[in-house]
C-alpha positions in Angstrom: -64.2 21.6 21.3 -60.4 21.5 21.8 -58.6 24.8 22.5 -55.0 25.0 21.8 -52.6 27.1 24.1 -50.9 30.0 22.3 -47.6 28.1 22.2 -49.1 24.9 20.9 -50.9 26.8 18.2 -47.7 28.5 17.3 -45.7 25.5 17.3 -48.1 23.7 14.9 -48.2 26.7 12.5 -44.2 26.5 12.2 -44.4 23.5 10.5 -47.2 24.6 8.3 -45.4 27.8 7.5 -42.2 25.9 6.6 -44.0 23.8 4.1 -44.4 24.5 0.4 -48.2 24.3 0.9 -48.8 27.9 1.2 -46.9 31.1 0.0 -46.1 33.2 2.9 -44.8 36.9 2.6 -41.8 37.4 4.9 -41.6 33.7 5.9 -38.4 33.9 7.9 -39.9 36.7 10.0 -43.1 34.9 10.5 -41.3 31.7 11.6 -39.1 33.8 13.9 -42.3 35.4 15.4 -43.9 32.0 15.9 -40.8 30.7 17.5 -41.0 33.7 19.9 -44.5 32.9 20.7 -43.6 29.5 21.8 -40.5 30.3 23.6 -41.7 33.5 25.6 -45.5 32.8 25.6 -46.3 36.3 24.1 -48.9 37.0 21.5 -48.2 36.9 17.8 -48.4 40.8 17.3 -45.9 41.6 20.0 -43.6 38.8 18.7 -43.9 39.9 14.9 -43.1 43.6 16.2 -40.1 42.2 18.1 -39.0 40.2 15.0 -39.2 43.3 12.6 -37.3 45.4 15.1 -34.8 42.9 15.7 -34.2 42.3 11.7 -33.8 46.1 11.1 -32.0 47.1 14.3 -34.9 49.2 15.3 -36.2 50.0 19.0 -39.7 49.4 20.0 -41.5 52.2 21.9 -44.0 50.6 24.2 -45.3 50.3 27.7 -45.8 46.6 27.2 -43.5 44.6 29.6 -43.6 41.6 27.3 -40.9 43.1 25.0 -38.5 43.0 28.1 -38.2 39.1 27.5 -36.6 39.7 23.9 -32.9 39.9 24.4 -32.4 41.3 21.0 -35.0 44.0 21.0 -34.3 47.4 22.7 -37.6 49.2 24.3 -38.2 52.6 25.2 -41.2 54.2 26.8 -43.3 56.3 24.5 -43.2 59.9 25.3 
């Protein structure tokens, strides 16, 4: 059994999501999220939240250090 790294799996999915083989809701955001996974080695959930926040100009409230990697996302500690 072969196990892909997070970045390898995301890289392979980018080409698939770009194709017309499937219909993808929020395709641009999903592709941006997968690119963030490849570039920053973070999980897809964090990268999707970061992509959504960047797209809308929102802040992310989290203790998760992974969000500091994204230069286009502002984070704040939850209260």
